[in-house]
N, C-alpha and C positions, 0 to 999 in steps of 0.2 A: 091578731092578724099576722100573717107571714110577711116577709120582706117585700114580696111583690105587691101584695094588697096595700101595705103601708106606703110603698112608693107611688102606687096609682092614686091613693087618697091624697098624698102630699102634692102630686102633680096637679090633680084636679082642683085642690084648694088654692094653689098658687095661681092657676089660670083664672079661677073665679074671682080671686082678690085682685086681679090685674098685676100680679107680681111675676118676676122671672122665676122659673122653676129652679134654675141653678145660676150661680155666679158664672161670669165668663172667664174667670181666672182663679187660681189658687196660689197665693204668694206671688202674684204677678206672672205666673206661668199660664199661658194661654194654649188653646188647642193648636194654633198656628205655630207657636214655638216648639211644642212637642213634635209636630210634624217635621219641622226643620231639623231638630236634633235626631229623630229616628231616621230621617233620610241620610244624614251624615254617617250614621253607624250602620246603614244598610239593613234596617229593620223597620220598614214603614208600610203598614196597611191601615185602613180605617179602624179596624177592630183594635189593633195595637195602640193607635193614637188615642182612641176613646178609653181603652183600658188603662193606659198610663194617666190620662186625665182623671179618671175615677180614683186611682191610687195616689193622686196628689191631694185629694180632698182633705180639707181641714175641719170638716164638720164632725160632730161627735161620732164615735165608733158605733157600728151597728150590732156589736155584741153588747147586750144591756149592761152586764157587770163591768165591762171595759169602759163604756161611756160614763158610768157612775163614778169611775175612778180616774176620769180625766183623759182617757185615751181617745185619739182621733181616728177617723176612718183610715187615714194613711198609715197608722201603726199596724194594721192587719185587717184584711178583708177576705172573706171566703170567695170562691168562684161564683156562688149565687149572689153575694153582695155586689161584686164587680159587674156581673152580667145584668143585674137589676139596675144598677146605676147607669150603665151604658144603654140598655135596651129601653128602659122606661123613662128615666129622668133626662138623659141626654137626647135620645131619639124620639121619645114620645110614643113608643109602641105600647102594645097591650101585654107584652111578655118580655122576660129577660133574654139575654143571649143564650144560645144553646150551650149547656154545660160541657158537652163533649168538644165544643169548639175551642176549649182552653189550649188544646194542642197547637192551635193556630194563632191564638192571640195572647197566650201567656208563656207557653213553652219556649218560643224563639227568644224571648227576653230573659227568661231565667237561665237559658243555656249560655248567655254571655254575662250573667251577673247583674243585669239591670233590675230584674225582679228577684226577690228572695222568697223562699218558702218560709212560712212562720206558723206558729201554733199558739192559740190562746189557752194558757194555763189558768182555768177558771178558779182553781183552788188557791193559787198564789197571786191571782189577778196580775198576770204579766204575759207578755208575748215572748215565746222561745223561738229559737232558730230551727228551721227544718220542719219535717212532719214526723215526729217521733211515734205517733200512733196512726196506724194505717186506717184509711177511710173514716177518719174522725170528722164530725161536723165542726170541730174547732180548728181544722187545718185551714190556713189562710195564706195570703200573699201580701207583700209590701215591696215598695221600691227600695233598692239599696241606698244607703246614705250617699255614696259616691255618685250615683246616678241622679239623685235629687240635687246634689251640688251642681251638676252640669246644667240641669234644667233651670235652676234658680240663679245661675251665674249671669253677669251682665252681658249685653250684646257686645260682641267683639272679643270676649274672653272665653265664652263657653265653647266656641269652635276649637280653640287650641286645647282646652281641657279634654274635649271629646276625642280629639285626634290621638292624644296620649292614652286615654282610657281604653280605647278599642285595640291597642297594640297587643300582639300575641303574648308577649312575656308578662305584661300587666294583667291581661285576661286570665292567664294561668294562675297567677298568684291570687287574684281576686276569687276565682272559683275554688281554689284550695282553702282559702280562709272561710268561705261559706260552707264548704264541706266539713271542715273542722268544727265549725259552730253547730252544724246540724248533728254531727256525731255526738257532741256533748249533750245536746238536747234530748237524745234518746235515753239519757239517764235521769229523766224527769221524775222518776219515782224517788230520787234522792231529795234532800232538802234543798231549798233555793240557795242556801249558803254553801252547802257542799258542792252544788253544781258550779257556783261561781269560783270557788277555790280550785276545782278541777280545771275550769277554763283558764284560770289565771296562770297555771303552770304549763298546761298542755297547749294552749293557744297563744296567750300573751308572751310567756317566757320563751317559747320556741321561736317566736317571731322577732322579739325585741331584745332578748338577753342571750345572744349567741355566746357559747362558751361557758355558760353557767350550768351548774348541776344542782338539782334539788337535794338538800340535806335534811330538811325538816318540813313536815306538813302537819298542821293542827286542824283536823276536821271534826274535832269534838266527839269522836267515836272511839271507845275503848281506852287503852293506856295512852296517856298524853305523849309519851315518847316510847316508840317501839324499839325492839332490839336492833332492827335494821336501821332505824334512824340514829340510834346511838353510835352504830358503826360509821354511818355517813358523817355524823358530827365529829367523831374522832378523826376520821380521815382528813377533815378540814381543820383539824387542830382547834376545835371549839369546845370549851369547857363551860358547862351550865352551872349556875348557882340557883338556890332555891327561889330567890326573889326575881329571877329573870323573867320578864314578860315576853314570851316568845310570840312571833307573828303567825299569821295563817300559813304563810309559805316563806321559807328561808332558803336562799340559793347562794352558791359559792363558785367563783371562777378560779380554778386551780392555777391558771397562768398568771393572772394579775393579783391573786389573793384578795380580791374584793368581794364583799358580801352584798346581797340584794334582798330587800324585804318587800313582800307583797301582803297587803291587808285587803281582804275581800269584804266588801260592805253591802249587806242587805238590810241591816237595821242600824248598826253603829260600828265604830272601830276604825275610823280613818287614821292615816298617818298625820297626826297633829304635831305641834311643837314638842309636847311632852314625850310622845312616843318616839319621835325622831331623836330627841336628846338621849333617851334611855337606851335605845338600840345603837346609837353612835357610841355611847360609853361601852356597851357590850362589845362592839367591834374593836374599839381601842384596847380594852382590857385583854382581848384575845390576840392582840398584835396584828390585826388585819390592816391592809393597805388603804382601805376605804369601805364605804357602805352607801348603797343607793336605795331609794324607796319608791314604791308605787302603791297607790290606792286604786282598787278596781271596783266598779259598780256593774250591776246587770244591765241597766237601761239608763237612757238620758233622763227619763222621768224620775227614777230613783235618785239620780245625781242632783237634779234640780230640787227635789224635796229636801235633801240633806243640805246642800250648799247654799240655797237661797236664804236659809236661816243662819246656818253655822259659820260658813266661810272659814272652816278650820283646817284646811289642807296646808301643811307646812311648806315654807318656801323651798325652792330648788328640789322639789319632788316631782313625781309623775302621776298622771291619772289616766286610766284606761277604762272604756265602757264596752262591755261585752257585745252589745248589739251594734256597735260601731267599731269593729275589731281592727280596722286598718290604721287607726290613729293612736299615737302615743303622745299624750298632751303634757307638756312641761309646765309646771306651776312656778311662776315667778311673781313675787310680790314687790 
């Protein structure tokens, strides 16, 4: 059955069993709270309210493969998924919302960064940013992490957060970040690791490492050190030895003479204590003023898979998650 038939069957069964079709809140976020938040940011219609409520859903994702791998509805839902959630499960109609109506109940919210475009990469079982393939059935939408934070904030504090969030300068930066993420997702034909490495220096480094220049990238393709990279390393007065374990991305700040290491993790390779010590020795041996470290992950799900078991991120390093690109998380133990 399709999503509409599934939703109708689910609704009918719930009614027959004397159960509620849907919960009245997701993580304590009710329809009324969504209405008040959208009113404050001047984006409030019934369709928008119910669309946001759908995208807050913590039930299993409606992409089968995504659900089998632990993803939730809120991680990415198509226009049909959202329209079905609203039209059939929320309103009790016989059909979903009109797909073309997305220009009225989705577009006004993605124009301000409350909703992000997403794409379900069924090969790598992950959600990418943007819509890298035109008219794909895997094109989806999700609420931005910043907007979810407003909705889930306590009464009395969300109002202040929303006031700052909607300011023009903050809006421009947020939309630029989303655009950068979407641009990187267009390269989805590359490996997941290569995509994350690219995002690590094109998105993360440009935002959080002002003044740093890339001197080395290890994307696992071709020669380990290209002639161009040899020149960049030489300009930074860096000398490599045979046993040096080079990171995925190495950056250098010419003004401060400080290095920065980025390790992009899709399977393993975090900045742990051993790697931190090894590369700190590398920086000291080359006479550098210091060295910083960041471990990057593609998603919160991947981060949780790794760190719930390992807890191996070295003290006084940083962590960045590609799908939550506005935050640079400092690791302190």
